[in-house]
Gaussian input, Z-matrix of N, CA and C with variables (Angstrom, degrees):
# hf/3-21g

backbone

0 1
 N
 C     1     B1
 C     2     B2     1     A1
 N     3     B3     2     A2     1     D1
 C     4     B4     3     A3     2     D2
 C     5     B5     4     A4     3     D3
 N     6     B6     5     A5     4     D4
 C     7     B7     6     A6     5     D5
 C     8     B8     7     A7     6     D6
 N     9     B9     8     A8     7     D7
 C    10    B10     9     A9     8     D8
 C    11    B11    10    A10     9     D9
 N    12    B12    11    A11    10    D10
 C    13    B13    12    A12    11    D11
 C    14    B14    13    A13    12    D12
 N    15    B15    14    A14    13    D13
 C    16    B16    15    A15    14    D14
 C    17    B17    16    A16    15    D15
 N    18    B18    17    A17    16    D16
 C    19    B19    18    A18    17    D17
 C    20    B20    19    A19    18    D18
 N    21    B21    20    A20    19    D19
 C    22    B22    21    A21    20    D20
 C    23    B23    22    A22    21    D21
 N    24    B24    23    A23    22    D22
 C    25    B25    24    A24    23    D23
 C    26    B26    25    A25    24    D24
 N    27    B27    26    A26    25    D25
 C    28    B28    27    A27    26    D26
 C    29    B29    28    A28    27    D27
 N    30    B30    29    A29    28    D28
 C    31    B31    30    A30    29    D29
 C    32    B32    31    A31    30    D30
 N    33    B33    32    A32    31    D31
 C    34    B34    33    A33    32    D32
 C    35    B35    34    A34    33    D33
 N    36    B36    35    A35    34    D34
 C    37    B37    36    A36    35    D35
 C    38    B38    37    A37    36    D36
 N    39    B39    38    A38    37    D37
 C    40    B40    39    A39    38    D38
 C    41    B41    40    A40    39    D39
 N    42    B42    41    A41    40    D40
 C    43    B43    42    A42    41    D41
 C    44    B44    43    A43    42    D42
 N    45    B45    44    A44    43    D43
 C    46    B46    45    A45    44    D44
 C    47    B47    46    A46    45    D45
 N    48    B48    47    A47    46    D46
 C    49    B49    48    A48    47    D47
 C    50    B50    49    A49    48    D48
 N    51    B51    50    A50    49    D49
 C    52    B52    51    A51    50    D50
 C    53    B53    52    A52    51    D51
 N    54    B54    53    A53    52    D52
 C    55    B55    54    A54    53    D53
 C    56    B56    55    A55    54    D54
 N    57    B57    56    A56    55    D55
 C    58    B58    57    A57    56    D56
 C    59    B59    58    A58    57    D57
 N    60    B60    59    A59    58    D58
 C    61    B61    60    A60    59    D59
 C    62    B62    61    A61    60    D60
 N    63    B63    62    A62    61    D61
 C    64    B64    63    A63    62    D62
 C    65    B65    64    A64    63    D63
 N    66    B66    65    A65    64    D64
 C    67    B67    66    A66    65    D65
 C    68    B68    67    A67    66    D66
 N    69    B69    68    A68    67    D67
 C    70    B70    69    A69    68    D68
 C    71    B71    70    A70    69    D69
 N    72    B72    71    A71    70    D70
 C    73    B73    72    A72    71    D71
 C    74    B74    73    A73    72    D72
 N    75    B75    74    A74    73    D73
 C    76    B76    75    A75    74    D74
 C    77    B77    76    A76    75    D75
 N    78    B78    77    A77    76    D76
 C    79    B79    78    A78    77    D77
 C    80    B80    79    A79    78    D78
 N    81    B81    80    A80    79    D79
 C    82    B82    81    A81    80    D80
 C    83    B83    82    A82    81    D81
 N    84    B84    83    A83    82    D82
 C    85    B85    84    A84    83    D83
 C    86    B86    85    A85    84    D84
 N    87    B87    86    A86    85    D85
 C    88    B88    87    A87    86    D86
 C    89    B89    88    A88    87    D87
 N    90    B90    89    A89    88    D88
 C    91    B91    90    A90    89    D89
 C    92    B92    91    A91    90    D90
 N    93    B93    92    A92    91    D91
 C    94    B94    93    A93    92    D92
 C    95    B95    94    A94    93    D93
 N    96    B96    95    A95    94    D94
 C    97    B97    96    A96    95    D95
 C    98    B98    97    A97    96    D96
 N    99    B99    98    A98    97    D97
 C   100   B100    99    A99    98    D98
 C   101   B101   100   A100    99    D99
 N   102   B102   101   A101   100   D100
 C   103   B103   102   A102   101   D101
 C   104   B104   103   A103   102   D102
 N   105   B105   104   A104   103   D103
 C   106   B106   105   A105   104   D104
 C   107   B107   106   A106   105   D105
 N   108   B108   107   A107   106   D106
 C   109   B109   108   A108   107   D107
 C   110   B110   109   A109   108   D108
 N   111   B111   110   A110   109   D109
 C   112   B112   111   A111   110   D110
 C   113   B113   112   A112   111   D111
 N   114   B114   113   A113   112   D112
 C   115   B115   114   A114   113   D113
 C   116   B116   115   A115   114   D114
 N   117   B117   116   A116   115   D115
 C   118   B118   117   A117   116   D116
 C   119   B119   118   A118   117   D117
 N   120   B120   119   A119   118   D118
 C   121   B121   120   A120   119   D119
 C   122   B122   121   A121   120   D120
 N   123   B123   122   A122   121   D121
 C   124   B124   123   A123   122   D122
 C   125   B125   124   A124   123   D123
 N   126   B126   125   A125   124   D124
 C   127   B127   126   A126   125   D125
 C   128   B128   127   A127   126   D126
 N   129   B129   128   A128   127   D127
 C   130   B130   129   A129   128   D128
 C   131   B131   130   A130   129   D129
 N   132   B132   131   A131   130   D130
 C   133   B133   132   A132   131   D131
 C   134   B134   133   A133   132   D132
 N   135   B135   134   A134   133   D133
 C   136   B136   135   A135   134   D134
 C   137   B137   136   A136   135   D135
 N   138   B138   137   A137   136   D136
 C   139   B139   138   A138   137   D137
 C   140   B140   139   A139   138   D138
 N   141   B141   140   A140   139   D139
 C   142   B142   141   A141   140   D140
 C   143   B143   142   A142   141   D141
 N   144   B144   143   A143   142   D142
 C   145   B145   144   A144   143   D143
 C   146   B146   145   A145   144   D144
 N   147   B147   146   A146   145   D145
 C   148   B148   147   A147   146   D146
 C   149   B149   148   A148   147   D147
 N   150   B150   149   A149   148   D148
 C   151   B151   150   A150   149   D149
 C   152   B152   151   A151   150   D150
 N   153   B153   152   A152   151   D151
 C   154   B154   153   A153   152   D152
 C   155   B155   154   A154   153   D153
 N   156   B156   155   A155   154   D154
 C   157   B157   156   A156   155   D155
 C   158   B158   157   A157   156   D156
 N   159   B159   158   A158   157   D157
 C   160   B160   159   A159   158   D158
 C   161   B161   160   A160   159   D159
 N   162   B162   161   A161   160   D160
 C   163   B163   162   A162   161   D161
 C   164   B164   163   A163   162   D162
 N   165   B165   164   A164   163   D163
 C   166   B166   165   A165   164   D164
 C   167   B167   166   A166   165   D165
 N   168   B168   167   A167   166   D166
 C   169   B169   168   A168   167   D167
 C   170   B170   169   A169   168   D168
 N   171   B171   170   A170   169   D169
 C   172   B172   171   A171   170   D170
 C   173   B173   172   A172   171   D171
 N   174   B174   173   A173   172   D172
 C   175   B175   174   A174   173   D173
 C   176   B176   175   A175   174   D174
 N   177   B177   176   A176   175   D175
 C   178   B178   177   A177   176   D176
 C   179   B179   178   A178   177   D177
 N   180   B180   179   A179   178   D178
 C   181   B181   180   A180   179   D179
 C   182   B182   181   A181   180   D180
 N   183   B183   182   A182   181   D181
 C   184   B184   183   A183   182   D182
 C   185   B185   184   A184   183   D183
 N   186   B186   185   A185   184   D184
 C   187   B187   186   A186   185   D185
 C   188   B188   187   A187   186   D186
 N   189   B189   188   A188   187   D187
 C   190   B190   189   A189   188   D188
 C   191   B191   190   A190   189   D189
 N   192   B192   191   A191   190   D190
 C   193   B193   192   A192   191   D191
 C   194   B194   193   A193   192   D192
 N   195   B195   194   A194   193   D193
 C   196   B196   195   A195   194   D194
 C   197   B197   196   A196   195   D195
 N   198   B198   197   A197   196   D196
 C   199   B199   198   A198   197   D197
 C   200   B200   199   A199   198   D198
 N   201   B201   200   A200   199   D199
 C   202   B202   201   A201   200   D200
 C   203   B203   202   A202   201   D201
 N   204   B204   203   A203   202   D202
 C   205   B205   204   A204   203   D203
 C   206   B206   205   A205   204   D204
 N   207   B207   206   A206   205   D205
 C   208   B208   207   A207   206   D206
 C   209   B209   208   A208   207   D207
 N   210   B210   209   A209   208   D208
 C   211   B211   210   A210   209   D209
 C   212   B212   211   A211   210   D210
 N   213   B213   212   A212   211   D211
 C   214   B214   213   A213   212   D212
 C   215   B215   214   A214   213   D213
 N   216   B216   215   A215   214   D214
 C   217   B217   216   A216   215   D215
 C   218   B218   217   A217   216   D216
 N   219   B219   218   A218   217   D217
 C   220   B220   219   A219   218   D218
 C   221   B221   220   A220   219   D219
 N   222   B222   221   A221   220   D220
 C   223   B223   222   A222   221   D221
 C   224   B224   223   A223   222   D222
 N   225   B225   224   A224   223   D223
 C   226   B226   225   A225   224   D224
 C   227   B227   226   A226   225   D225
 N   228   B228   227   A227   226   D226
 C   229   B229   228   A228   227   D227
 C   230   B230   229   A229   228   D228
 N   231   B231   230   A230   229   D229
 C   232   B232   231   A231   230   D230
 C   233   B233   232   A232   231   D231
 N   234   B234   233   A233   232   D232
 C   235   B235   234   A234   233   D233
 C   236   B236   235   A235   234   D234
 N   237   B237   236   A236   235   D235
 C   238   B238   237   A237   236   D236
 C   239   B239   238   A238   237   D237
 N   240   B240   239   A239   238   D238
 C   241   B241   240   A240   239   D239
 C   242   B242   241   A241   240   D240
 N   243   B243   242   A242   241   D241
 C   244   B244   243   A243   242   D242
 C   245   B245   244   A244   243   D243
 N   246   B246   245   A245   244   D244
 C   247   B247   246   A246   245   D245
 C   248   B248   247   A247   246   D246
 N   249   B249   248   A248   247   D247
 C   250   B250   249   A249   248   D248
 C   251   B251   250   A250   249   D249
 N   252   B252   251   A251   250   D250
 C   253   B253   252   A252   251   D251
 C   254   B254   253   A253   252   D252
 N   255   B255   254   A254   253   D253
 C   256   B256   255   A255   254   D254
 C   257   B257   256   A256   255   D255
 N   258   B258   257   A257   256   D256
 C   259   B259   258   A258   257   D257
 C   260   B260   259   A259   258   D258
 N   261   B261   260   A260   259   D259
 C   262   B262   261   A261   260   D260
 C   263   B263   262   A262   261   D261
 N   264   B264   263   A263   262   D262
 C   265   B265   264   A264   263   D263
 C   266   B266   265   A265   264   D264
 N   267   B267   266   A266   265   D265
 C   268   B268   267   A267   266   D266
 C   269   B269   268   A268   267   D267
 N   270   B270   269   A269   268   D268
 C   271   B271   270   A270   269   D269
 C   272   B272   271   A271   270   D270
 N   273   B273   272   A272   271   D271
 C   274   B274   273   A273   272   D272
 C   275   B275   274   A274   273   D273
 N   276   B276   275   A275   274   D274
 C   277   B277   276   A276   275   D275
 C   278   B278   277   A277   276   D276
 N   279   B279   278   A278   277   D277
 C   280   B280   279   A279   278   D278
 C   281   B281   280   A280   279   D279
 N   282   B282   281   A281   280   D280
 C   283   B283   282   A282   281   D281
 C   284   B284   283   A283   282   D282
 N   285   B285   284   A284   283   D283
 C   286   B286   285   A285   284   D284
 C   287   B287   286   A286   285   D285
 N   288   B288   287   A287   286   D286
 C   289   B289   288   A288   287   D287
 C   290   B290   289   A289   288   D288
 N   291   B291   290   A290   289   D289
 C   292   B292   291   A291   290   D290
 C   293   B293   292   A292   291   D291
 N   294   B294   293   A293   292   D292
 C   295   B295   294   A294   293   D293
 C   296   B296   295   A295   294   D294
 N   297   B297   296   A296   295   D295
 C   298   B298   297   A297   296   D296
 C   299   B299   298   A298   297   D297
 N   300   B300   299   A299   298   D298
 C   301   B301   300   A300   299   D299
 C   302   B302   301   A301   300   D300
 N   303   B303   302   A302   301   D301
 C   304   B304   303   A303   302   D302
 C   305   B305   304   A304   303   D303
 N   306   B306   305   A305   304   D304
 C   307   B307   306   A306   305   D305
 C   308   B308   307   A307   306   D306
 N   309   B309   308   A308   307   D307
 C   310   B310   309   A309   308   D308
 C   311   B311   310   A310   309   D309
 N   312   B312   311   A311   310   D310
 C   313   B313   312   A312   311   D311
 C   314   B314   313   A313   312   D312
 N   315   B315   314   A314   313   D313
 C   316   B316   315   A315   314   D314
 C   317   B317   316   A316   315   D315
 N   318   B318   317   A317   316   D316
 C   319   B319   318   A318   317   D317
 C   320   B320   319   A319   318   D318
 N   321   B321   320   A320   319   D319
 C   322   B322   321   A321   320   D320
 C   323   B323   322   A322   321   D321
 N   324   B324   323   A323   322   D322
 C   325   B325   324   A324   323   D323
 C   326   B326   325   A325   324   D324
 N   327   B327   326   A326   325   D325
 C   328   B328   327   A327   326   D326
 C   329   B329   328   A328   327   D327

   B1=1.4457
   B2=1.5251
   B3=1.3156
   B4=1.4576
   B5=1.5204
   B6=1.3125
   B7=1.4588
   B8=1.5196
   B9=1.3401
   B10=1.4549
   B11=1.5254
   B12=1.3126
   B13=1.4663
   B14=1.5153
   B15=1.3198
   B16=1.4626
   B17=1.5205
   B18=1.3221
   B19=1.4617
   B20=1.5309
   B21=1.3424
   B22=1.4677
   B23=1.5261
   B24=1.3169
   B25=1.4676
   B26=1.5223
   B27=1.3306
   B28=1.4626
   B29=1.5199
   B30=1.3347
   B31=1.4711
   B32=1.5237
   B33=1.3151
   B34=1.4654
   B35=1.5297
   B36=1.3325
   B37=1.4652
   B38=1.5235
   B39=1.3202
   B40=1.4697
   B41=1.5211
   B42=1.3220
   B43=1.4701
   B44=1.5234
   B45=1.3114
   B46=1.4687
   B47=1.5279
   B48=1.3517
   B49=1.4712
   B50=1.5266
   B51=1.3219
   B52=1.4670
   B53=1.5241
   B54=1.3184
   B55=1.4626
   B56=1.5234
   B57=1.3312
   B58=1.4647
   B59=1.5235
   B60=1.3408
   B61=1.4636
   B62=1.5276
   B63=1.3219
   B64=1.4579
   B65=1.5310
   B66=1.3066
   B67=1.4681
   B68=1.5286
   B69=1.3359
   B70=1.4526
   B71=1.5318
   B72=1.3298
   B73=1.4556
   B74=1.5224
   B75=1.3256
   B76=1.4617
   B77=1.5258
   B78=1.3373
   B79=1.4612
   B80=1.5235
   B81=1.3319
   B82=1.4637
   B83=1.5190
   B84=1.3200
   B85=1.4620
   B86=1.5259
   B87=1.3155
   B88=1.4523
   B89=1.5207
   B90=1.3222
   B91=1.4706
   B92=1.5243
   B93=1.3343
   B94=1.4751
   B95=1.5346
   B96=1.3245
   B97=1.4602
   B98=1.5256
   B99=1.3286
   B100=1.4638
   B101=1.5254
   B102=1.3209
   B103=1.4613
   B104=1.5312
   B105=1.3328
   B106=1.4630
   B107=1.5260
   B108=1.3301
   B109=1.4586
   B110=1.5206
   B111=1.3131
   B112=1.4676
   B113=1.5268
   B114=1.3045
   B115=1.4564
   B116=1.5115
   B117=1.3278
   B118=1.4653
   B119=1.5232
   B120=1.3352
   B121=1.4571
   B122=1.5219
   B123=1.3432
   B124=1.4619
   B125=1.5245
   B126=1.3386
   B127=1.4597
   B128=1.5147
   B129=1.3236
   B130=1.4557
   B131=1.5252
   B132=1.3340
   B133=1.4487
   B134=1.5175
   B135=1.3321
   B136=1.4620
   B137=1.5285
   B138=1.3255
   B139=1.4592
   B140=1.5208
   B141=1.3185
   B142=1.4585
   B143=1.5197
   B144=1.3230
   B145=1.4600
   B146=1.5261
   B147=1.3211
   B148=1.4641
   B149=1.5307
   B150=1.3258
   B151=1.4677
   B152=1.5265
   B153=1.3267
   B154=1.4549
   B155=1.5126
   B156=1.3383
   B157=1.4606
   B158=1.5255
   B159=1.3139
   B160=1.4519
   B161=1.5191
   B162=1.3290
   B163=1.4624
   B164=1.5201
   B165=1.3225
   B166=1.4683
   B167=1.5289
   B168=1.3257
   B169=1.4693
   B170=1.5268
   B171=1.3202
   B172=1.4636
   B173=1.5315
   B174=1.3284
   B175=1.4735
   B176=1.5255
   B177=1.3327
   B178=1.4674
   B179=1.5278
   B180=1.3232
   B181=1.4630
   B182=1.5289
   B183=1.3267
   B184=1.4638
   B185=1.5345
   B186=1.3323
   B187=1.4693
   B188=1.5260
   B189=1.3226
   B190=1.4595
   B191=1.5218
   B192=1.3295
   B193=1.4674
   B194=1.5283
   B195=1.3202
   B196=1.4709
   B197=1.5286
   B198=1.3077
   B199=1.4573
   B200=1.5194
   B201=1.3046
   B202=1.4659
   B203=1.5267
   B204=1.3205
   B205=1.4652
   B206=1.5315
   B207=1.3269
   B208=1.4662
   B209=1.5232
   B210=1.3253
   B211=1.4608
   B212=1.5197
   B213=1.3320
   B214=1.4566
   B215=1.5193
   B216=1.3094
   B217=1.4600
   B218=1.5208
   B219=1.3380
   B220=1.4581
   B221=1.5205
   B222=1.3009
   B223=1.4543
   B224=1.5162
   B225=1.3182
   B226=1.4653
   B227=1.5175
   B228=1.3323
   B229=1.4578
   B230=1.5240
   B231=1.3076
   B232=1.4600
   B233=1.5206
   B234=1.3424
   B235=1.4691
   B236=1.5274
   B237=1.3273
   B238=1.4587
   B239=1.5280
   B240=1.3318
   B241=1.4661
   B242=1.5226
   B243=1.3105
   B244=1.4733
   B245=1.5289
   B246=1.3205
   B247=1.4615
   B248=1.5310
   B249=1.3354
   B250=1.4665
   B251=1.5248
   B252=1.3282
   B253=1.4728
   B254=1.5225
   B255=1.3159
   B256=1.4639
   B257=1.5233
   B258=1.3302
   B259=1.4629
   B260=1.5290
   B261=1.3402
   B262=1.4680
   B263=1.5243
   B264=1.3376
   B265=1.4598
   B266=1.5110
   B267=1.3408
   B268=1.4696
   B269=1.5240
   B270=1.3093
   B271=1.4648
   B272=1.5252
   B273=1.3336
   B274=1.4655
   B275=1.5239
   B276=1.3205
   B277=1.4633
   B278=1.5151
   B279=1.3252
   B280=1.4624
   B281=1.5199
   B282=1.3355
   B283=1.4630
   B284=1.5203
   B285=1.3178
   B286=1.4640
   B287=1.5172
   B288=1.3051
   B289=1.4586
   B290=1.5071
   B291=1.3197
   B292=1.4573
   B293=1.5057
   B294=1.3123
   B295=1.4583
   B296=1.5232
   B297=1.3200
   B298=1.4567
   B299=1.5257
   B300=1.3168
   B301=1.4593
   B302=1.5123
   B303=1.3380
   B304=1.4600
   B305=1.5243
   B306=1.3201
   B307=1.4712
   B308=1.5235
   B309=1.3211
   B310=1.4603
   B311=1.5254
   B312=1.3150
   B313=1.4690
   B314=1.5282
   B315=1.3262
   B316=1.4613
   B317=1.5355
   B318=1.3318
   B319=1.4605
   B320=1.5210
   B321=1.3034
   B322=1.4606
   B323=1.5237
   B324=1.3299
   B325=1.4651
   B326=1.5199
   B327=1.3120
   B328=1.4781
   B329=1.5132
   A1=108.71
   A2=115.68
   A3=121.52
   A4=109.53
   A5=116.67
   A6=122.62
   A7=105.59
   A8=116.32
   A9=122.04
   A10=109.56
   A11=115.98
   A12=122.22
   A13=107.72
   A14=117.57
   A15=120.33
   A16=113.27
   A17=118.47
   A18=122.04
   A19=107.97
   A20=117.59
   A21=119.51
   A22=113.72
   A23=117.69
   A24=120.33
   A25=110.22
   A26=117.08
   A27=119.53
   A28=111.26
   A29=116.48
   A30=120.43
   A31=110.04
   A32=117.68
   A33=122.27
   A34=110.75
   A35=116.52
   A36=120.65
   A37=110.86
   A38=117.27
   A39=120.87
   A40=110.35
   A41=116.86
   A42=120.26
   A43=109.90
   A44=117.49
   A45=121.35
   A46=110.51
   A47=117.32
   A48=120.60
   A49=111.49
   A50=116.63
   A51=120.54
   A52=114.25
   A53=117.99
   A54=120.62
   A55=114.11
   A56=118.48
   A57=119.92
   A58=111.52
   A59=116.42
   A60=119.43
   A61=113.86
   A62=117.64
   A63=120.81
   A64=109.65
   A65=116.55
   A66=121.47
   A67=107.68
   A68=118.25
   A69=121.14
   A70=113.21
   A71=114.96
   A72=122.35
   A73=107.86
   A74=118.43
   A75=119.92
   A76=112.51
   A77=115.13
   A78=122.40
   A79=108.10
   A80=116.30
   A81=120.79
   A82=113.06
   A83=117.44
   A84=121.47
   A85=109.12
   A86=115.36
   A87=119.04
   A88=110.33
   A89=117.11
   A90=120.40
   A91=110.83
   A92=117.34
   A93=121.13
   A94=109.99
   A95=115.93
   A96=120.52
   A97=111.21
   A98=117.04
   A99=120.25
   A100=111.43
   A101=116.56
   A102=120.65
   A103=111.59
   A104=117.03
   A105=121.55
   A106=113.28
   A107=117.87
   A108=121.43
   A109=114.18
   A110=118.47
   A111=120.24
   A112=113.28
   A113=119.00
   A114=121.00
   A115=114.32
   A116=117.55
   A117=120.81
   A118=111.20
   A119=115.46
   A120=120.62
   A121=112.21
   A122=116.29
   A123=120.74
   A124=109.99
   A125=114.73
   A126=120.44
   A127=110.03
   A128=115.16
   A129=122.49
   A130=104.98
   A131=116.77
   A132=122.26
   A133=112.61
   A134=116.49
   A135=122.39
   A136=107.62
   A137=117.45
   A138=120.40
   A139=115.11
   A140=117.51
   A141=119.63
   A142=107.99
   A143=115.28
   A144=122.25
   A145=108.96
   A146=118.04
   A147=119.82
   A148=113.38
   A149=117.53
   A150=120.35
   A151=113.68
   A152=116.80
   A153=119.60
   A154=111.71
   A155=113.99
   A156=119.17
   A157=109.85
   A158=115.79
   A159=122.50
   A160=114.74
   A161=114.05
   A162=121.15
   A163=111.89
   A164=117.49
   A165=119.80
   A166=111.10
   A167=116.94
   A168=120.27
   A169=110.40
   A170=116.51
   A171=120.90
   A172=109.45
   A173=116.68
   A174=120.46
   A175=111.33
   A176=117.23
   A177=120.68
   A178=111.53
   A179=116.35
   A180=120.05
   A181=110.26
   A182=117.14
   A183=122.42
   A184=110.30
   A185=117.79
   A186=121.08
   A187=110.97
   A188=117.14
   A189=121.23
   A190=112.31
   A191=116.67
   A192=121.13
   A193=108.55
   A194=117.80
   A195=121.78
   A196=115.00
   A197=118.40
   A198=120.84
   A199=114.57
   A200=117.44
   A201=122.64
   A202=110.96
   A203=117.47
   A204=122.10
   A205=107.04
   A206=117.18
   A207=121.48
   A208=109.75
   A209=115.47
   A210=121.82
   A211=106.85
   A212=115.61
   A213=120.80
   A214=108.11
   A215=115.97
   A216=123.39
   A217=106.04
   A218=116.03
   A219=120.14
   A220=112.46
   A221=115.20
   A222=121.60
   A223=111.96
   A224=116.77
   A225=122.79
   A226=110.26
   A227=116.34
   A228=121.69
   A229=109.52
   A230=115.63
   A231=121.75
   A232=108.84
   A233=117.58
   A234=119.50
   A235=112.48
   A236=117.25
   A237=120.78
   A238=111.32
   A239=115.85
   A240=120.34
   A241=109.79
   A242=116.78
   A243=121.30
   A244=110.06
   A245=117.18
   A246=122.24
   A247=111.12
   A248=116.93
   A249=120.97
   A250=111.09
   A251=116.74
   A252=120.31
   A253=111.45
   A254=116.89
   A255=120.31
   A256=110.71
   A257=117.05
   A258=120.25
   A259=111.62
   A260=116.79
   A261=121.08
   A262=112.43
   A263=117.14
   A264=119.64
   A265=116.49
   A266=117.72
   A267=119.30
   A268=109.30
   A269=115.31
   A270=122.11
   A271=111.07
   A272=115.52
   A273=121.47
   A274=109.23
   A275=115.28
   A276=122.57
   A277=106.65
   A278=117.19
   A279=122.38
   A280=109.77
   A281=115.77
   A282=120.83
   A283=110.66
   A284=115.70
   A285=120.99
   A286=112.52
   A287=117.81
   A288=120.95
   A289=115.42
   A290=118.17
   A291=119.03
   A292=114.65
   A293=117.54
   A294=119.63
   A295=111.54
   A296=114.83
   A297=120.37
   A298=107.84
   A299=116.23
   A300=120.60
   A301=113.19
   A302=117.39
   A303=120.96
   A304=110.79
   A305=117.99
   A306=121.18
   A307=110.72
   A308=116.58
   A309=119.87
   A310=111.38
   A311=116.67
   A312=120.25
   A313=111.15
   A314=117.39
   A315=120.81
   A316=110.37
   A317=117.13
   A318=121.01
   A319=111.06
   A320=116.88
   A321=121.46
   A322=111.85
   A323=117.00
   A324=121.39
   A325=113.28
   A326=117.17
   A327=119.80
   A328=112.54
   D1=121.51
   D2=176.72
   D3=-100.77
   D4=141.23
   D5=171.75
   D6=-119.64
   D7=108.89
   D8=-171.65
   D9=-112.39
   D10=106.28
   D11=179.88
   D12=-156.83
   D13=135.74
   D14=-178.41
   D15=-81.23
   D16=-12.12
   D17=177.53
   D18=-86.42
   D19=110.51
   D20=-174.46
   D21=-61.56
   D22=-33.15
   D23=-179.24
   D24=-71.08
   D25=-46.32
   D26=179.29
   D27=-67.50
   D28=-39.19
   D29=177.72
   D30=-58.40
   D31=-45.10
   D32=179.16
   D33=-63.24
   D34=-39.90
   D35=178.56
   D36=-60.58
   D37=-44.34
   D38=179.32
   D39=-66.15
   D40=-41.52
   D41=177.38
   D42=-58.33
   D43=-44.64
   D44=179.68
   D45=-65.04
   D46=-41.71
   D47=179.50
   D48=-59.92
   D49=-36.69
   D50=-175.50
   D51=-93.83
   D52=-10.51
   D53=-171.53
   D54=-69.45
   D55=-13.29
   D56=177.56
   D57=-73.08
   D58=-27.70
   D59=-176.50
   D60=-111.87
   D61=-12.13
   D62=-177.48
   D63=-156.14
   D64=175.11
   D65=176.82
   D66=-112.04
   D67=86.25
   D68=-176.27
   D69=-65.52
   D70=146.42
   D71=175.49
   D72=-108.45
   D73=117.26
   D74=-179.14
   D75=-79.33
   D76=148.29
   D77=175.03
   D78=-144.74
   D79=137.25
   D80=-177.80
   D81=-96.70
   D82=-15.62
   D83=-178.90
   D84=-137.27
   D85=165.11
   D86=175.61
   D87=-65.66
   D88=-37.75
   D89=178.40
   D90=-58.89
   D91=-43.46
   D92=177.00
   D93=-60.52
   D94=-44.45
   D95=-178.40
   D96=-65.15
   D97=-42.82
   D98=-179.45
   D99=-62.52
   D100=-34.57
   D101=178.92
   D102=-67.76
   D103=-22.39
   D104=-177.16
   D105=-111.08
   D106=-0.77
   D107=-170.29
   D108=-69.45
   D109=-27.97
   D110=-174.56
   D111=-59.55
   D112=-36.13
   D113=-178.88
   D114=-91.08
   D115=-1.75
   D116=-174.63
   D117=-93.20
   D118=152.75
   D119=176.44
   D120=-105.77
   D121=-18.62
   D122=-177.59
   D123=-152.88
   D124=162.65
   D125=177.96
   D126=-146.19
   D127=140.21
   D128=169.36
   D129=-104.98
   D130=120.09
   D131=-167.58
   D132=-122.25
   D133=125.08
   D134=170.12
   D135=-80.55
   D136=151.66
   D137=-176.43
   D138=-95.41
   D139=1.34
   D140=177.68
   D141=-128.90
   D142=102.45
   D143=-179.31
   D144=-122.85
   D145=161.40
   D146=179.62
   D147=-60.55
   D148=-25.93
   D149=-176.80
   D150=-115.18
   D151=24.36
   D152=175.92
   D153=170.74
   D154=167.83
   D155=-177.47
   D156=-153.27
   D157=144.92
   D158=169.89
   D159=72.31
   D160=-155.49
   D161=-176.18
   D162=-62.94
   D163=-21.73
   D164=177.00
   D165=-59.76
   D166=-34.24
   D167=176.93
   D168=-62.56
   D169=-42.13
   D170=178.76
   D171=-62.60
   D172=-46.87
   D173=-179.69
   D174=-59.87
   D175=-44.56
   D176=-177.98
   D177=-66.97
   D178=-40.55
   D179=178.52
   D180=-67.98
   D181=-41.60
   D182=178.34
   D183=-62.22
   D184=-40.25
   D185=179.94
   D186=-65.22
   D187=-36.83
   D188=-178.62
   D189=-77.03
   D190=-30.84
   D191=-177.31
   D192=-141.09
   D193=81.94
   D194=-174.03
   D195=-57.31
   D196=-30.14
   D197=-178.17
   D198=-88.73
   D199=0.15
   D200=-176.25
   D201=-72.33
   D202=128.72
   D203=173.45
   D204=-82.14
   D205=118.70
   D206=-175.57
   D207=-110.37
   D208=122.58
   D209=173.54
   D210=-112.16
   D211=119.93
   D212=178.42
   D213=-83.43
   D214=133.75
   D215=177.08
   D216=-125.45
   D217=104.79
   D218=-169.81
   D219=-131.17
   D220=154.21
   D221=172.75
   D222=-88.65
   D223=-6.79
   D224=-177.11
   D225=-93.60
   D226=112.36
   D227=-178.51
   D228=-100.66
   D229=79.41
   D230=-178.68
   D231=-126.29
   D232=127.02
   D233=177.82
   D234=-58.81
   D235=-35.53
   D236=-179.91
   D237=-66.48
   D238=-43.88
   D239=179.47
   D240=-66.32
   D241=-43.09
   D242=178.32
   D243=-57.84
   D244=-49.97
   D245=-179.27
   D246=-61.62
   D247=-43.74
   D248=-179.83
   D249=-61.66
   D250=-40.61
   D251=-179.97
   D252=-67.70
   D253=-42.13
   D254=179.16
   D255=-66.77
   D256=-39.57
   D257=177.35
   D258=-67.30
   D259=-28.92
   D260=178.96
   D261=-77.90
   D262=-9.55
   D263=175.87
   D264=120.70
   D265=5.77
   D266=176.27
   D267=-69.91
   D268=143.92
   D269=179.18
   D270=-79.58
   D271=-33.83
   D272=-178.08
   D273=-155.89
   D274=160.23
   D275=179.40
   D276=-132.59
   D277=114.41
   D278=-179.12
   D279=-119.17
   D280=152.32
   D281=177.48
   D282=-92.77
   D283=136.72
   D284=-178.13
   D285=-59.01
   D286=-38.46
   D287=-174.20
   D288=-64.69
   D289=-25.35
   D290=-173.89
   D291=-123.70
   D292=24.44
   D293=-175.61
   D294=-104.01
   D295=146.83
   D296=173.40
   D297=-133.83
   D298=178.17
   D299=-177.55
   D300=-58.25
   D301=-40.21
   D302=-178.80
   D303=-65.20
   D304=-41.32
   D305=178.99
   D306=-65.73
   D307=-40.78
   D308=177.93
   D309=-64.16
   D310=-46.56
   D311=179.94
   D312=-63.16
   D313=-37.99
   D314=178.30
   D315=-64.65
   D316=-43.89
   D317=179.56
   D318=-63.89
   D319=-38.80
   D320=179.95
   D321=-71.00
   D322=-31.85
   D323=-177.41
   D324=-81.94
   D325=-26.39
   D326=-174.18
   D327=-73.55

């Protein structure tokens, strides 16, 4: 399980939320995540990273690890962005402001 977010505080929060059911691996950039993606089964992905933005991040991660379940966790509440991410291969799109560990685990399990 990868947790990909450039905000160290939020990344740590997500790691803690998921650590009861898995051992998340944190990554601050897409490059870090791609280097670790081969052994992962899922990823929680922020859409604004130093080395990419938006649905392109989903496409690049999906290309590197086709079997990876990707859940987008974003502060951007836009129907267009949500649709683009889902079309690019994200399994789910959740908003940062209203998510908790149970919602994340449910999205990852579905």
